[in-house]
C-alpha positions as CSV (number, residue, x, y, z in Angstrom):
1,X,162.4,145.2,98.3
2,X,165.2,144.2,100.5
3,X,165.8,146.7,103.7
4,X,168.9,144.6,105.3
5,X,170.5,148.0,105.9
6,X,167.7,149.0,108.0
7,X,166.8,148.4,111.6
8,X,163.1,147.8,112.7
9,X,161.8,148.8,115.9
10,X,158.9,147.3,117.3
11,X,157.0,148.7,120.2
12,X,156.1,145.7,122.3
13,X,154.6,147.3,125.6
14,X,151.5,148.4,127.1
15,X,149.0,146.7,129.5
16,X,146.7,145.4,126.8
17,X,143.8,146.3,129.1
18,X,141.1,146.2,126.3
19,X,142.2,142.6,125.4
20,X,142.6,141.4,129.1
21,X,139.5,139.6,128.9
22,X,140.8,137.4,126.1
23,X,144.5,137.3,127.0
24,X,144.7,137.2,130.8
25,X,147.9,138.2,132.0
26,X,149.6,137.2,128.8
27,X,151.1,140.3,127.0
28,X,149.1,141.3,123.8
29,X,152.1,140.7,121.6
30,X,152.1,136.9,122.8
31,X,148.2,136.6,122.1
32,X,147.8,133.5,120.1
33,X,146.8,133.8,116.7
34,X,146.2,130.7,114.6
35,X,148.3,128.9,117.3
36,X,151.3,131.3,117.1
37,X,152.1,134.5,119.0
38,X,151.1,137.7,117.3
39,X,154.7,138.7,117.6
40,X,155.8,135.8,115.5
41,X,153.9,136.9,112.6
42,X,155.4,140.4,112.8
43,X,158.9,138.9,112.9
44,X,158.2,136.8,110.1
45,X,157.0,139.6,108.0
46,X,159.8,141.8,108.7
47,X,162.2,138.9,108.0
48,X,160.4,138.2,104.8
49,X,161.0,141.7,103.7
50,X,164.7,141.5,104.3
51,X,165.2,143.1,107.8
52,X,167.8,141.4,109.8
53,X,168.0,143.7,112.7
54,X,164.9,144.0,114.8
55,X,164.7,145.6,118.0
56,X,161.8,145.0,120.6
57,X,161.1,148.1,122.8
58,X,159.7,146.2,125.7
59,X,157.6,147.6,128.3
60,X,155.1,146.1,130.4
61,X,155.1,142.3,129.9
62,X,158.8,142.3,129.1
63,X,159.8,139.4,131.2
64,X,157.3,137.3,129.4
65,X,158.4,138.2,126.1
66,X,161.9,137.4,127.1
67,X,161.0,134.1,128.3
68,X,159.1,133.2,125.4
69,X,162.1,134.1,123.2
70,X,164.2,131.9,125.0
71,X,161.9,129.0,124.7
């Protein structure tokens, strides 16, 4: 099913305090899963479903996500 006319919004904020023992200061959306950031898998899935506009609603850790996106 294609959703190219829709925009997906991903809430990418929060302190990730429950995962902090694993991720340290890394935002939870950038936590590695099989060598890739978790956010990568979300974006891939949305792309596969036909979404072409994706908004990341960034909160805590926004700078780290922006830096990772620029790399």
